[in-house]
TITIVO-781490 format. One record per residue (C-alpha): residue in one letter; x, y, z. Coordinates in steps of 0.2 Angstrom, whole numbers, padded with zeros to 4 digits, always signed. Layout:
N
AXYZ...
END
This chain:
68
X+0000+0000+0000X+0008+0016-0006X+0006+0034+0000X-0005+0039-0015X-0016+0024-0015X-0031+0034-0009X-0030+0044-0026X-0032+0030-0037X-0047+0021-0045X-0049+0005-0054X-0058+0006-0070X-0060-0007-0084X-0068-0003-0101X-0072-0017-0113X-0077-0010-0130X-0084-0026-0137X-0093-0029-0154X-0109-0034-0145X-0109-0025-0128X-0099-0011-0120X-0094-0015-0102X-0088-0002-0089X-0082-0009-0073X-0077+0002-0058X-0070-0005-0042X-0076-0022-0046X-0094-0018-0050X-0102-0017-0067X-0107+0001-0070X-0112+0000-0088X-0118-0015-0098X-0125-0008-0114X-0126-0014-0132X-0113-0007-0144X-0125+0001-0156X-0128+0019-0162X-0143+0027-0172X-0136+0041-0183X-0145+0053-0196X-0137+0050-0213X-0140+0068-0219X-0134+0078-0204X-0122+0066-0195X-0131+0069-0179X-0131+0054-0166X-0149+0051-0160X-0148+0037-0148X-0134+0025-0141X-0135+0008-0133X-0152+0000-0128X-0162+0015-0136X-0153+0013-0153X-0156-0006-0152X-0174-0004-0150X-0174+0007-0166X-0165-0006-0177X-0175-0010-0192X-0189+0002-0187X-0182+0019-0192X-0184+0031-0207X-0172+0028-0221X-0161+0043-0216X-0158+0035-0199X-0145+0021-0199X-0141+0010-0184X-0123+0005-0184X-0113-0009-0174X-0094-0008-0173
END
């Protein structure tokens, strides 16, 4: 145990192709699908994660859902 141990935090990020996981101090903080809903004309991101997954296949032709 070092002098500055109280200043450190343990964070693990798994940017998987199906799910993104963020683990902080041994606990899963984020477990979300790795998908984005994006407007093709403006480039604006509408939704990410679970909300974008619900939009997949049900959107207007100008909105595209993208997996990595």
